[in-house]
C-alpha positions in Angstrom: -89.1 -176.0 118.6 -85.8 -174.1 118.2 -84.9 -173.9 114.5 -81.5 -175.6 115.0 -83.2 -178.4 116.9 -85.7 -178.8 114.0 -82.7 -179.1 111.6 -81.1 -181.6 113.8 -84.3 -183.7 114.1 -84.3 -184.1 110.3 -80.7 -185.3 109.9 -79.9 -188.9 109.0 -79.3 -191.0 112.1 -75.5 -191.6 111.4 -75.1 -187.8 111.2 -76.9 -187.3 114.5 -74.7 -189.9 116.2 -71.5 -188.3 114.9 -72.4 -184.8 115.9 -73.3 -185.9 119.5 -70.1 -187.8 119.7 -68.0 -184.8 118.6 -69.8 -182.5 121.0 -69.0 -184.9 123.9 -65.3 -185.0 122.9 -65.1 -181.2 122.6 -66.8 -180.6 125.9 -68.9 -177.8 124.3 -66.0 -175.3 124.3 -63.1 -174.3 122.1 -59.7 -172.6 122.6 -59.8 -169.3 120.7 -56.1 -169.9 119.6 -56.7 -173.5 118.6 -56.7 -172.5 114.9 -53.2 -171.0 114.9 -50.4 -173.0 113.3 -46.7 -172.5 113.9 -44.1 -172.6 111.1 -42.8 -175.9 112.5 -46.3 -177.4 112.4 -46.8 -176.1 108.8 -43.5 -177.7 107.6 -44.1 -181.0 109.4 -47.6 -181.5 108.0 -47.8 -183.7 104.9 -50.8 -183.0 102.7 -52.1 -185.9 100.7 -52.4 -185.6 96.9 -55.7 -184.9 95.3 -58.0 -187.9 95.2 -60.1 -187.8 92.1 -63.7 -189.0 92.1 -64.0 -188.2 88.4 -60.5 -188.4 86.8 -59.2 -185.0 85.9 -62.5 -183.3 86.7 -63.7 -183.5 90.3 -61.7 -184.4 93.5 -62.6 -185.0 97.1 -62.9 -181.9 99.3 -63.5 -179.5 96.4 -66.3 -177.2 95.4 -67.4 -177.3 91.8 -69.9 -174.9 90.2 -71.7 -176.1 87.1 -73.1 -173.1 85.1 -75.3 -172.9 82.0 -78.3 -171.2 80.6 -81.8 -172.4 81.6 -83.0 -175.5 79.8 -79.5 -176.3 78.4 -79.4 -179.8 79.9 -77.5 -179.1 83.1 -79.8 -181.2 85.2 -79.5 -184.2 82.9 -75.7 -183.9 83.3 -76.0 -183.9 87.1 -78.3 -186.9 87.0 -75.7 -188.7 84.9 -73.0 -187.7 87.4 -75.0 -189.1 90.3 -75.6 -192.3 88.3 -71.8 -192.6 87.6 -71.0 -192.3 91.3 -73.8 -194.7 92.3 -72.6 -197.4 89.8 -68.9 -196.7 89.4 -69.4 -196.4 85.6 -67.4 -193.7 83.7 -68.7 -190.1 83.5 -68.3 -188.5 80.0 -65.7 -191.1 79.3 -63.7 -190.5 82.4 -63.0 -193.1 85.1 -65.2 -192.6 88.2 -64.9 -193.9 91.7 -68.1 -195.2 93.4 -69.2 -192.7 96.0 -71.8 -192.0 98.7 -74.0 -189.3 97.2 -76.5 -186.9 98.6 -78.5 -185.6 95.7 -80.6 -182.4 96.1 -82.8 -182.0 93.0 -84.4 -178.9 94.4 -86.0 -177.7 91.1 -87.0 -181.1 89.5 -88.2 -182.8 92.6 -89.0 -186.6 92.8 -91.4 -187.0 89.8 -89.2 -185.5 87.1 -86.0 -187.1 88.5 -87.7 -190.5 88.6 -88.6 -190.2 84.9 -85.1 -189.2 84.1 -83.6 -192.1 86.1 -85.8 -194.5 84.1 -84.6 -193.0 80.8 -81.0 -193.3 82.0 -81.6 -196.9 83.0 -80.5 -196.0 86.5 -81.9 -197.7 89.5 -80.1 -196.0 92.5 -78.3 -198.3 94.9 -76.6 -196.1 97.5 -77.6 -192.5 96.6 -79.7 -190.5 99.1 -82.2 -187.8 98.0 -83.5 -184.6 99.6 -86.0 -182.4 97.9 -86.4 -179.4 100.2 -83.8 -177.6 102.2 -83.7 -174.4 104.2 -82.6 -171.2 102.5 -78.9 -170.7 102.0 -79.1 -166.9 102.4 -79.6 -165.3 105.8 -81.5 -162.2 106.8 -78.5 -159.9 107.3 -76.0 -160.7 104.6 -75.1 -163.9 106.5 -75.8 -167.5 105.6 -79.0 -169.4 106.3 -80.1 -172.7 107.9 -79.8 -174.7 104.7 -76.1 -174.3 104.8 -76.1 -175.6 108.4 -77.8 -178.7 107.1 -75.1 -179.2 104.4 -72.4 -178.7 106.9 -73.9 -181.2 109.3 -74.2 -184.0 106.7 -71.1 -183.3 104.6 -68.8 -185.6 106.7 -71.2 -188.5 106.0 -71.1 -188.3 102.2 -68.4 -188.3 99.5 -70.4 -186.0 97.2 -73.2 -183.6 97.6 -75.1 -182.4 94.4 -77.1 -179.2 94.7 -79.4 -178.4 91.8 -79.8 -175.4 91.7 -78.4 -172.4 93.7 -81.5 -170.3 93.0 -83.7 -172.9 94.5 -82.0 -172.4 97.9 -82.6 -168.6 98.0 -85.7 -166.7 99.2 -87.1 -163.6 97.5 -84.8 -161.2 99.4 -81.7 -161.9 97.5 -80.6 -162.0 93.8 -78.2 -164.4 92.1 -76.5 -161.3 90.8 -75.8 -160.0 94.3 -72.1 -160.5 94.6 -71.9 -160.0 98.3 -74.7 -162.5 99.1 -73.5 -165.1 96.6 -69.9 -164.7 97.8 -70.9 -165.5 101.3 -72.9 -168.6 100.3 -70.3 -170.0 97.9 -67.4 -169.3 100.2 -69.3 -171.1 103.0 -69.8 -174.1 100.7 -66.2 -174.1 99.8 -65.2 -174.1 103.5 -67.5 -177.0 104.1 -66.1 -179.0 101.2 -62.5 -178.4 102.3 -63.1 -179.2 106.0 -65.2 -182.4 105.3 -63.3 -183.8 102.3 -66.6 -184.0 100.6 -66.9 -182.9 97.0 -69.8 -180.4 96.5 -71.3 -179.7 93.1 -73.5 -176.6 92.9 -75.6 -175.9 89.7 -75.9 -172.3 88.8 -77.4 -170.1 86.0 -75.6 -167.9 83.5 -76.7 -164.4 82.5 -79.0 -164.1 79.4 -77.3 -163.0 76.3 -74.1 -161.8 78.0 -71.1 -161.9 75.7 -67.5 -162.1 77.0 -64.2 -163.4 75.8 -64.1 -165.4 79.1 -67.2 -167.6 79.2 -66.9 -168.0 83.0 -67.8 -164.3 83.3 -71.3 -165.2 82.2 -72.0 -166.8 85.6 -74.5 -164.7 87.7 -72.6 -163.1 90.5 -69.5 -164.2 88.7 -66.8 -162.2 90.4 -67.6 -163.5 93.9 -68.5 -167.0 92.9 -65.5 -167.5 90.7 -63.2 -166.5 93.5 -64.7 -169.2 95.7 -64.9 -172.4 93.7 -62.1 -174.9 93.1 -63.5 -176.1 89.8 -65.6 -174.2 87.3 -67.7 -176.1 84.7 -69.7 -174.1 82.2 -72.0 -175.6 79.6 -71.9 -173.4 76.5 -74.8 -174.5 74.3 -76.3 -172.5 71.4 -80.1 -172.5 70.9 -81.1 -175.3 68.6 -77.9 -177.3 68.8 -77.6 -180.7 70.3 -74.0 -180.1 71.1 -72.5 -178.1 73.9 -69.0 -177.2 75.0 -68.2 -178.1 78.6 -65.6 -175.6 79.6 -63.5 -176.4 82.6 -61.1 -174.4 84.8 -59.5 -175.6 88.0 -57.2 -174.2 90.7 -55.2 -177.4 91.5 -54.9 -179.3 88.2 -54.7 -178.9 84.5 -57.6 -180.2 82.4 -59.3 -179.6 79.0 -62.8 -178.9 78.1 -65.1 -181.3 76.1 -67.6 -181.2 73.3 -70.6 -183.2 74.3 -73.8 -184.1 72.4 -77.3 -184.7 73.9 -78.8 -188.0 72.9 -81.6 -188.1 70.4 -84.2 -188.8 73.0 -82.8 -186.2 75.3 -81.7 -188.7 77.9 -78.3 -187.4 78.8 -75.0 -186.6 77.2 -72.2 -188.4 75.3 -68.7 -187.2 74.6 -67.8 -186.1 71.1 -64.2 -185.0 71.6 -62.2 -182.1 72.9 -63.7 -178.6 73.1 -62.3 -177.6 69.7 -64.4 -180.4 68.1 -67.4 -178.0 68.2 -65.7 -175.8 65.5 -65.5 -178.7 63.1 -69.1 -179.8 63.8 -70.5 -176.3 63.2 -68.4 -175.9 60.0 -69.7 -179.3 58.8 -73.2 -178.4 59.5 -72.9 -175.2 57.5 -71.6 -177.1 54.5 -74.5 -179.6 54.7 -77.0 -176.8 55.1 -75.6 -174.9 52.1 -75.8 -178.0 49.9 -79.4 -178.7 51.1 -80.6 -175.1 50.4 -79.0 -174.9 46.9 -79.9 -178.4 45.8 -76.2 -179.4 45.5 -73.9 -179.2 42.6 -71.6 -176.7 44.1 -67.8 -176.4 44.0 -65.6 -176.0 47.1 -64.9 -172.4 46.0 -68.6 -171.6 45.7 -69.2 -173.1 49.1 -66.4 -170.9 50.5 -67.9 -167.8 49.1 -71.4 -168.7 50.3 -70.3 -169.6 53.8 -67.7 -167.0 54.4 -65.2 -169.5 55.9 -61.8 -170.5 54.7 -61.2 -172.7 51.7 -59.2 -175.0 53.9 -62.1 -175.4 56.4 -64.6 -176.2 53.5 -62.2 -178.8 52.1 -61.7 -180.5 55.5 -65.4 -180.7 56.0 -66.1 -182.0 52.5 -63.5 -184.7 53.0 -64.9 -185.7 56.3 -68.5 -185.8 55.0 -67.4 -187.8 52.0 -65.7 -190.3 54.3 -69.0 -190.6 56.2 -70.9 -191.0 52.9 -72.9 -187.8 53.6 -71.8 -186.2 50.4 -70.4 -187.3 47.1 -68.4 -185.5 44.4 -68.9 -185.6 40.6 -66.8 -184.0 37.9 -68.2 -180.7 36.9 -67.1 -177.3 35.7 -63.8 -176.8 34.0 -61.4 -174.1 35.0 -60.2 -171.5 32.5 -63.3 -171.4 30.3 -63.4 -175.1 29.5 -59.6 -175.8 29.0 -58.6 -176.4 32.7 -59.1 -179.5 34.7 -62.7 -180.2 35.9 -63.6 -178.8 39.3 -65.6 -181.2 41.4 -69.2 -180.6 42.2 -70.5 -181.6 45.6 -73.9 -183.1 46.4 -75.7 -184.5 49.4 -76.0 -188.2 48.7 -79.7 -188.1 48.2 -79.3 -185.1 45.8 -77.5 -187.1 43.1 -78.9 -186.7 39.6 -81.5 -189.2 38.6 -79.8 -192.3 37.1 -76.6 -192.0 39.2 -75.8 -195.5 40.4 -75.0 -194.4 43.9 -78.5 -193.0 44.2 -79.9 -196.5 43.9 -78.1 -197.7 47.0 -80.8 -197.6 49.7 -78.4 -198.6 52.4 -76.2 -195.6 51.5 -79.3 -193.4 51.9 -79.8 -194.7 55.4 -76.2 -193.9 56.3 -76.6 -190.4 54.8 -79.7 -189.7 56.9 -78.0 -191.0 60.1 -74.9 -188.8 59.4 -77.0 -185.8 58.7 -78.8 -186.1 62.0 -75.4 -186.1 63.8 -74.2 -182.9 62.1 
């Protein structure tokens, strides 16, 4: 069987019917000048405004690339996105429009995705799944049959989720090959623009690469970045539950987010704007310093130990005190015993024996919960 006939045979029935109808209307031929547009036609044409599927994050007819290091939680985020489209529930706190989704979990396959859907309490209603697709790269720096499949079906879905790019490549091309990656991602962008279908492509970042611009960490960054409409990059440090979801877009202004992975690992919740991660990390450092020293430190001593500003230490102590993670007690006096006392700070469970607050078991529970979230 001819390879293209094989691809056609595996398409959903609505897609087959649409393609056959289009071929009949076109008569199998095309005027070479049909794509030219006059100035009058350009001026007369009214372009509709962006139609967001996820408010301020993803619109119809756009290509988005979600990048991040391996095992950073990208696939959980994509599963949550599919769930939001399937149910119409918000995604990371943003309004979401119900959408017809084609989900290609090419790395996780059915078994792992099924386990994740159960943990997310998601029973798909309209989403369709496909676990194997032809390669996206061709044999001579062109594109492969997998992209033909995506192009065929794009008109029949609102969203296509592809997880991940590397799972669509054979062994003859590298993710760091700018020429090959540029051809693939530009083809996906063309498909999205022509079909009004939003395409989300999951991609990896380079290991250990440092740059003032986080999007330069994408493998094949220069070509890929020039092709996508929306860039999403999960910046997560090893050992942290939080990540910053950086966002850049061609056609709208938006801000990044700080997100936190749930305790059982089942997805992500919004913490705040991207800058919230700075406060979280500073707060964690204060808690860790008190834990390591046994408490009883002044704000100035914490400042010296941590190497951050006195203002930052003060802000984090005030926040932790409000959350009942730390408590203050009068301590050392300034000026050799004549000045006013400087407060000593303790984690709540570090209070000296006999301190009344130490007897409050409910406060201890609050402290432990707050400590887990720092």
